[in-house]
TORFI-10113 format. One record per residue (C-alpha): x, z, y; residue number from 1; residue in three letters. Coordinates in steps of 0.02 Angstrom, whole numbers, plus 50000, padded with zeros to 5 digits. Example, Ala and Ser with C-alpha at 12.3 -4.5 7.8 and 13.67 -1.06 7.14 Angstrom:
2
> 50615, 50390, 49775, 1, ALA .
> 50684, 50357, 49947, 2, SER .
//
This chain:
293
> 55628, 53257, 55288, 1, MET .
> 55695, 53371, 55155, 2, LYS .
> 55588, 53532, 55117, 3, ILE .
> 55651, 53665, 55005, 4, VAL .
> 55528, 53791, 54929, 5, THR .
> 55634, 53942, 54886, 6, ALA .
> 55518, 54055, 54796, 7, ASP .
> 55379, 53941, 54730, 8, GLY .
> 55215, 53858, 54787, 9, LEU .
> 55044, 53815, 54717, 10, ALA .
> 55059, 53656, 54616, 11, ASP .
> 54925, 53564, 54728, 12, ASP .
> 55022, 53612, 54879, 13, ALA .
> 55186, 53559, 54812, 14, LEU .
> 55101, 53393, 54762, 15, GLU .
> 55045, 53376, 54937, 16, GLU .
> 55220, 53411, 55016, 17, LEU .
> 55292, 53278, 54912, 18, LYS .
> 55197, 53156, 55014, 19, SER .
> 55285, 53219, 55178, 20, LEU .
> 55465, 53203, 55113, 21, GLY .
> 55595, 53248, 54972, 22, SER .
> 55545, 53425, 54900, 23, VAL .
> 55656, 53531, 54801, 24, VAL .
> 55566, 53674, 54717, 25, ASN .
> 55644, 53837, 54658, 26, LEU .
> 55831, 53773, 54669, 27, PRO .
> 55964, 53845, 54558, 28, GLU .
> 56084, 53825, 54699, 29, ASN .
> 55987, 53881, 54854, 30, LEU .
> 56146, 53880, 54973, 31, GLU .
> 56185, 53703, 54919, 32, SER .
> 56019, 53629, 54941, 33, GLU .
> 55998, 53708, 55118, 34, LEU .
> 56155, 53622, 55176, 35, ALA .
> 56046, 53463, 55218, 36, ASP .
> 55858, 53542, 55215, 37, ALA .
> 55750, 53523, 55366, 38, ASN .
> 55596, 53643, 55312, 39, ILE .
> 55628, 53808, 55213, 40, LEU .
> 55470, 53887, 55138, 41, VAL .
> 55496, 54070, 55084, 42, VAL .
> 55386, 54213, 55007, 43, ARG .
> 55460, 54391, 55015, 44, SER .
> 55609, 54374, 54895, 45, LYS .
> 55722, 54251, 54999, 46, THR .
> 55796, 54356, 55137, 47, LYS .
> 55838, 54232, 55288, 48, ALA .
> 55967, 54344, 55360, 49, THR .
> 56089, 54292, 55501, 50, LYS .
> 56225, 54251, 55389, 51, GLU .
> 56097, 54154, 55264, 52, PHE .
> 56040, 54053, 55418, 53, LEU .
> 56224, 54018, 55468, 54, SER .
> 56231, 53902, 55323, 55, LYS .
> 56077, 53795, 55360, 56, THR .
> 56138, 53668, 55493, 57, PRO .
> 55997, 53556, 55486, 58, ASN .
> 55850, 53677, 55476, 59, LEU .
> 55714, 53666, 55598, 60, LYS .
> 55568, 53759, 55523, 61, LEU .
> 55542, 53918, 55409, 62, ILE .
> 55369, 53947, 55338, 63, VAL .
> 55337, 54109, 55266, 64, ARG .
> 55208, 54086, 55127, 65, ALA .
> 55127, 54259, 55164, 66, GLY .
> 55100, 54381, 55306, 67, VAL .
> 55251, 54500, 55343, 68, GLY .
> 55412, 54415, 55422, 69, LEU .
> 55531, 54568, 55392, 70, ASP .
> 55625, 54455, 55281, 71, ASN .
> 55678, 54337, 55413, 72, ILE .
> 55800, 54376, 55553, 73, ASP .
> 55687, 54310, 55693, 74, LEU .
> 55821, 54325, 55824, 75, GLU .
> 55945, 54236, 55734, 76, ALA .
> 55815, 54095, 55690, 77, ALA .
> 55778, 54086, 55875, 78, LYS .
> 55957, 54067, 55923, 79, GLU .
> 55972, 53918, 55805, 80, LYS .
> 55830, 53853, 55873, 81, GLY .
> 55728, 53874, 55710, 82, ILE .
> 55535, 53883, 55722, 83, GLU .
> 55455, 54032, 55606, 84, VAL .
> 55282, 54032, 55548, 85, ARG .
> 55184, 54123, 55434, 86, ASN .
> 55010, 54116, 55342, 87, THR .
> 54923, 54291, 55396, 88, PRO .
> 54754, 54250, 55357, 89, GLY .
> 54764, 54169, 55185, 90, ALA .
> 54803, 54326, 55083, 91, SER .
> 54683, 54449, 55181, 92, THR .
> 54543, 54458, 55064, 93, ASN .
> 54657, 54480, 54905, 94, ALA .
> 54752, 54617, 54991, 95, VAL .
> 54607, 54714, 55044, 96, ALA .
> 54531, 54701, 54869, 97, GLU .
> 54673, 54773, 54794, 98, LEU .
> 54678, 54913, 54911, 99, THR .
> 54510, 54962, 54871, 100, LEU .
> 54547, 54927, 54676, 101, GLY .
> 54684, 55037, 54691, 102, ALA .
> 54604, 55170, 54779, 103, MET .
> 54454, 55186, 54645, 104, LEU .
> 54578, 55178, 54510, 105, ALA .
> 54694, 55312, 54586, 106, MET .
> 54539, 55433, 54619, 107, VAL .
> 54470, 55402, 54457, 108, ARG .
> 54621, 55412, 54356, 109, ASN .
> 54586, 55250, 54277, 110, ILE .
> 54771, 55195, 54235, 111, PRO .
> 54806, 55368, 54156, 112, LEU .
> 54637, 55353, 54052, 113, ALA .
> 54695, 55189, 53984, 114, ASN .
> 54854, 55239, 53943, 115, CYS .
> 54801, 55409, 53868, 116, GLY .
> 54672, 55304, 53759, 117, MET .
> 54804, 55190, 53689, 118, LYS .
> 54899, 55338, 53646, 119, LYS .
> 54742, 55406, 53548, 120, GLY .
> 54701, 55524, 53670, 121, LEU .
> 54531, 55580, 53734, 122, TRP .
> 54571, 55665, 53893, 123, GLU .
> 54400, 55679, 53974, 124, LYS .
> 54408, 55842, 54052, 125, LYS .
> 54598, 55836, 54105, 126, LYS .
> 54556, 55662, 54191, 127, LEU .
> 54391, 55710, 54300, 128, ALA .
> 54414, 55627, 54470, 129, GLY .
> 54341, 55616, 54645, 130, THR .
> 54216, 55501, 54714, 131, GLU .
> 54247, 55409, 54875, 132, ILE .
> 54071, 55401, 54948, 133, GLU .
> 54060, 55525, 55088, 134, GLY .
> 54252, 55535, 55110, 135, LYS .
> 54340, 55503, 55260, 136, THR .
> 54461, 55340, 55251, 137, LEU .
> 54606, 55344, 55374, 138, GLY .
> 54676, 55172, 55406, 139, ILE .
> 54843, 55148, 55486, 140, ILE .
> 54848, 54976, 55558, 141, GLY .
> 54675, 54900, 55595, 142, CYS .
> 54719, 54710, 55600, 143, GLY .
> 54649, 54575, 55489, 144, ARG .
> 54682, 54674, 55328, 145, ILE .
> 54651, 54846, 55389, 146, GLY .
> 54485, 54800, 55468, 147, SER .
> 54432, 54711, 55318, 148, LEU .
> 54472, 54863, 55196, 149, VAL .
> 54369, 54965, 55323, 150, GLY .
> 54231, 54856, 55320, 151, LYS .
> 54224, 54847, 55135, 152, LYS .
> 54252, 55040, 55107, 153, ALA .
> 54106, 55069, 55245, 154, LYS .
> 53989, 54974, 55121, 155, ALA .
> 54044, 55097, 54981, 156, LEU .
> 53988, 55241, 55093, 157, GLY .
> 54154, 55296, 55163, 158, MET .
> 54175, 55358, 55345, 159, LYS .
> 54311, 55256, 55433, 160, ILE .
> 54428, 55309, 55559, 161, ILE .
> 54579, 55209, 55614, 162, GLY .
> 54745, 55218, 55713, 163, TYR .
> 54792, 55071, 55799, 164, ASN .
> 54876, 55069, 55966, 165, PRO .
> 54806, 54938, 56091, 166, PRO .
> 54792, 54793, 56103, 167, PRO .
> 54666, 54800, 55973, 168, ARG .
> 54501, 54718, 55914, 169, VAL .
> 54358, 54861, 55922, 170, ASP .
> 54253, 54857, 55768, 171, GLN .
> 54097, 54957, 55766, 172, ASP .
> 54116, 55029, 55593, 173, PHE .
> 54295, 55112, 55648, 174, ILE .
> 54316, 55269, 55744, 175, GLU .
> 54485, 55249, 55836, 176, TYR .
> 54591, 55398, 55844, 177, VAL .
> 54773, 55456, 55866, 178, GLU .
> 54881, 55460, 55716, 179, LEU .
> 54891, 55658, 55718, 180, ASP .
> 54699, 55658, 55708, 181, GLU .
> 54685, 55541, 55578, 182, LEU .
> 54821, 55626, 55464, 183, LEU .
> 54719, 55791, 55505, 184, LYS .
> 54547, 55726, 55457, 185, ARG .
> 54573, 55593, 55313, 186, ALA .
> 54546, 55614, 55142, 187, ASP .
> 54623, 55459, 55090, 188, ILE .
> 54751, 55375, 55200, 189, ILE .
> 54793, 55177, 55181, 190, THR .
> 54930, 55083, 55283, 191, LEU .
> 54920, 54904, 55334, 192, HIS .
> 55055, 54884, 55455, 193, VAL .
> 55193, 54773, 55472, 194, PRO .
> 55380, 54850, 55454, 195, LEU .
> 55444, 54870, 55633, 196, LEU .
> 55537, 55007, 55712, 197, PRO .
> 55376, 55086, 55763, 198, SER .
> 55314, 55098, 55585, 199, THR .
> 55473, 55137, 55496, 200, LYS .
> 55430, 55290, 55394, 201, TYR .
> 55270, 55322, 55481, 202, ILE .
> 55229, 55418, 55332, 203, ILE .
> 55357, 55552, 55303, 204, ASN .
> 55379, 55733, 55273, 205, LYS .
> 55323, 55778, 55444, 206, GLU .
> 55164, 55673, 55436, 207, ALA .
> 55115, 55727, 55259, 208, ILE .
> 55137, 55915, 55322, 209, ALA .
> 54998, 55859, 55462, 210, LYS .
> 54868, 55803, 55313, 211, ALA .
> 54748, 55893, 55205, 212, LYS .
> 54796, 55969, 55058, 213, ASP .
> 54780, 55841, 54914, 214, GLY .
> 54768, 55702, 55021, 215, VAL .
> 54770, 55529, 54934, 216, TYR .
> 54893, 55395, 55011, 217, ILE .
> 54907, 55206, 54987, 218, LEU .
> 55028, 55085, 55031, 219, ASN .
> 54977, 54901, 54994, 220, ILE .
> 55078, 54840, 55160, 221, ALA .
> 55264, 54851, 55167, 222, ARG .
> 55407, 54941, 55092, 223, GLY .
> 55491, 55054, 55226, 224, GLY .
> 55331, 55115, 55303, 225, THR .
> 55321, 55266, 55180, 226, VAL .
> 55484, 55370, 55164, 227, ASN .
> 55488, 55364, 54966, 228, GLU .
> 55595, 55532, 54936, 229, GLU .
> 55462, 55622, 55055, 230, ASP .
> 55320, 55546, 54955, 231, LEU .
> 55395, 55586, 54796, 232, TYR .
> 55419, 55782, 54834, 233, GLU .
> 55233, 55783, 54908, 234, ALA .
> 55163, 55708, 54749, 235, CYS .
> 55275, 55820, 54650, 236, LYS .
> 55219, 55985, 54746, 237, SER .
> 55023, 55927, 54744, 238, GLY .
> 55017, 55912, 54936, 239, LYS .
> 54986, 55726, 54911, 240, VAL .
> 54855, 55729, 54755, 241, ARG .
> 54906, 55553, 54710, 242, ALA .
> 54976, 55400, 54792, 243, ALA .
> 54963, 55208, 54752, 244, ALA .
> 55087, 55083, 54806, 245, LEU .
> 55115, 54903, 54805, 246, ASP .
> 55255, 54890, 54907, 247, ALA .
> 55429, 54959, 54904, 248, PHE .
> 55595, 54983, 55009, 249, GLU .
> 55692, 54899, 54872, 250, LYS .
> 55605, 54774, 54764, 251, GLU .
> 55596, 54756, 54602, 252, PRO .
> 55569, 54944, 54615, 253, TYR .
> 55667, 55080, 54518, 254, SER .
> 55671, 55252, 54561, 255, GLY .
> 55595, 55423, 54545, 256, ARG .
> 55414, 55374, 54556, 257, PHE .
> 55412, 55327, 54371, 258, THR .
> 55425, 55515, 54330, 259, GLU .
> 55259, 55562, 54410, 260, LEU .
> 55079, 55528, 54331, 261, ASP .
> 55002, 55546, 54504, 262, ASN .
> 55091, 55387, 54577, 263, ILE .
> 55014, 55225, 54527, 264, PHE .
> 55121, 55065, 54552, 265, MET .
> 55095, 54881, 54554, 266, THR .
> 55231, 54743, 54576, 267, PRO .
> 55187, 54686, 54747, 268, HIS .
> 55027, 54606, 54686, 269, LEU .
> 54947, 54601, 54853, 270, GLY .
> 54922, 54412, 54870, 271, ALA .
> 54934, 54373, 54684, 272, SER .
> 54774, 54295, 54660, 273, THR .
> 54739, 54123, 54614, 274, LYS .
> 54608, 54100, 54773, 275, GLU .
> 54745, 54175, 54891, 276, ALA .
> 54882, 54067, 54826, 277, GLN .
> 54780, 53906, 54840, 278, GLU .
> 54739, 53964, 55027, 279, ARG .
> 54922, 53998, 55059, 280, ILE .
> 54976, 53820, 54994, 281, GLY .
> 54847, 53736, 55095, 282, LYS .
> 54909, 53833, 55256, 283, GLU .
> 55079, 53799, 55215, 284, VAL .
> 55048, 53615, 55211, 285, VAL .
> 54947, 53620, 55361, 286, LYS .
> 55086, 53692, 55462, 287, ILE .
> 55226, 53565, 55399, 288, ILE .
> 55100, 53430, 55441, 289, LYS .
> 55084, 53488, 55616, 290, GLU .
> 55268, 53519, 55638, 291, PHE .
> 55317, 53348, 55574, 292, ILE .
> 55182, 53274, 55684, 293, GLY .
//
């Protein structure tokens, strides 16, 4: 059994996988190694397109070490009889905590204050911020991560409204509303949805126009759920007071967001904690063990 880990994995997990078969980690020539591979482990970097999968004659399982599956052509995998699995629960808390951290940093201008201090500036009046207690948080996508963000934000004194078409798990701390109502009422909007045809550019010029003047927007989910050009223009005009982004349509990101001080960015750090990586690694090993039988 040959296992290829294309984008890396926690050391403990790699050691355990070695007891299950031959393991090639971070190969220099991925295409060559996949010619006789049985199992492929990816994160978000490797794009398992139809053309990519056509060069994997022996592949039987792809494990996405993370949540989103938008980097894998699921139809092409199905046609080739390749099973696709992911680790949806392993990074939930890490992403939820990053969301809250980004929210607090954004509304209190912490990144700007830090950069200013390092330049010798003391911009106390200029960088006066906003408190989140008593504010309405609108969560678009109330699955594992969105619900946990709501639970943690509720504990900080926020009012929680959510948009999540059925089927959904009702939570007593979330008031479910339609998308237009969420846009109208929310002081802060956070996205926690996968990239699907129904969520592509769910935040765009029209959606932003329905939001409050001075709304805050976070995308700690998936690139492509926010129209980046529309968000840029809204942040530039002040319609959106500030935005915090951890996911982008093209990564690594290089674009006009770097021009604006009210857009805060992180390089897709959602699951990048020691604890989350350990949980992801354990889940990957469990999935492969079950598959091998």
